[in-house]
C-alpha positions, 0 to 999 in steps of 0.5 A, a space after each residue: 520398391 515392390 514391397 512398397 507398391 504392395 501397400 493397397 493405398 500406395 498402389 492406388 496412389 501410383 495408378 492415380 498419379 499415372 492418370 494425373 500425369 495425362 490431365 491438366 497442370 498441377 501447380 502445387 501438391 503437398 501430402 506431407 511425406 518425408 522432407 515436408 519441413 524443407 518445403 514449408 516455413 513456420 512463421 515467427 509471427 507472435 513468437 516474441 509474445 509467446 503466442 506462436 503455435 507449433 505444427 506437429 507431423 502426425 496422422 492424428 489420434 484416429 486415422 485410416 492409415 497411420 502412414 498418411 500424415 499431415 500437420 496439426 496445430 498445437 497447443 491451445 490458444 495460439 496463433 499459427 502461421 506456416 507457408 510453402 512456395 511454389 512456381 509463380 502461376 496465373 490462372 488466366 484462360 484456365 480453371 483454378 482448383 484449390 483443395 485440401 483436407 482438414 480434421 478438427 480432432 479437438 472438436 473445434 469450438 472457435 478457430 479457423 481451418 482455412 487456406 490462403 493463396 498469396 502472391 507478390 514477394 512474401 517474407 515467409 518468416 513474417 507471414 501473419 494475419 496482416 499479410 495480403 493474400 489473393 484467396 482465402 478458402 475453408 471452414 471457420 467455426 466459432 460458437 453457435 453463430 459461425 459455422 461457415 466456409 469462407 471464400 474471400 477473393 481479393 480484387 484490386 487490393 480489397 478483400 471481398 467475402 462471398 455473399 452466400 452462406 455455405 455451411 461447413 462440417 463440424 464433426 471430428 473427422 476428415 473432410 475435403 474442401 474444394 474451390 473451383 473458379 472457372 474462366 467464365 467467371 463462375 465458381 463451385 464449392 465442394 465438400 467431400 466431392 459434393 457440390 454445396 454452392 455454385 454461381 457467378 463471381 459477378 452476382 455472389 461477390 461485390 467486387 464490381 459495382 452493380 450494372 444497373 442502379 435506380 435513376 436518382 433523378 426519377 420522381 413519382 408522378 403526382 397522379 400515381 396512386 400507390 394505395 392498394 386499398 381505400 375506404 368503402 364510401 358506401 359503408 356506414 357507421 351503425 346507429 348507436 355505435 358511439 354509445 357502446 361503452 369501452 368497459 362494463 361492470 364484471 357481472 361475475 364479481 361478488 361483493 366481499 363478505 367483509 365489505 362495510 358500506 358505511 365505512 367502505 362506501 357503496 360497493 361497485 363491481 370492477 370494470 372489465 373490457 366490453 366484449 361488444 366494443 370493437 374500437 373506434 369505427 372505421 369504414 371497411 377497406 376495398 380494393 382501389 380500382 386506380 391502384 398502379 402498384 408500388 412506385 419504383 424508380 426505373 433502373 438505368 445503366 450505372 455510369 460507374 460500372 466497368 465490366 471486367 471479363 477477367 474477374 476470375 484471374 489471379 496473377 502472380 500467386 506463388 505461396 500457399 499457407 495457413 494463418 489461424 487463431 485457435 482457442 482449442 488446437 488440434 486441426 490436422 491439414 493434409 492433401 493440399 492441391 492447386 491445379 487446373 483440372 476439377 476431375 484431377 482434384 475429384 480423383 485425388 480426393 477419392 483416392 486419399 480421403 475416399 479410400 480411408 474415410 470408413 477406416 477413420 470413422 471406425 477408429 474414431 467410433 472405437 476410441 469414443 466407445 473406449 472413452 465412454 467405458 473408461 468414464 463408466 469405470 471412473 464413475 463406478 470407482 468413485 461410488 465404491 464405499 471406503 475401505 473398512 480396513 481402518 475400522 477393523 484395526 480400531 477394533 483390534 486395538 480395543 481388544 
């Protein structure tokens, strides 16, 4: 044990877990160490169609620690579904924190990278895109238009997407995504331990009908004047305005040299718009002294609104899973956490991703540099002239 604890990252994690034992509840945590296969079930979804993907246990092509492994999608153009069960939980009267890391090594162009939390009785071997879920959270990328973080909450059987736009990371390095849902019906979304969005479950989702609606029976009063500007009655049309022609001969035009008046008729300069013509005359506008503003129907209490102070509550959750479609595979997931303490999650991210991000970036940069050098060598080889050996042999034969 002493030899293992001497590893800097392991030592840090042992201290970290000692700290965590004193703070909050951990409902589920997965670092994909030895034995992870016994905790996770790969779905047979799409297997009969030959479209089911695989999950490789690896640290990836570049990393901060070769022993820190996750699970990675493989091969391209496949459906991926995998899930793990944990003790059933409810976040009533608690904060709910969901966190995981993902590294899109393949430079993802179209595919998901999100996690799902599910309740009820799920047949994990059949886990699919049709399986109901409680929460879906994480990045989704497809082309130039879709580069966002999904936060979809199921309320009374309906999936509700967040109304705000949250940009996701799109590079090929590891990033940590954190969702915090509090018992006061507020939320926060963090990426790499930095808050990117926050707000109210009431305002940023349409799980409940609006508290107030426009009065459907209200009508604009007959004497309501909503014209902000009116014609100036004292403004008069200038004399001769109607005599101004809309077009005039082009004074810069010249009669062509080959023009024959007898054959072609009398030459006339082409007409052009008259710069002095300003269109049909209209009196100028002035502020309306009787303007009351744009009329709006008054707001009234919505009879269909029923408050739910437990909007944040998700009961019976007991599975975490990834259900994805990817054109290019290679997304690597790790360090999954479901707990009730945001500080717990923050420290875990700092002790895993935070301790290794610089080494991972250096490894990535080194690989990119090596690839660039190899490409230059390939290009130089293609530009080299053909071997003159055959020409020398031909000359020898002639002798």
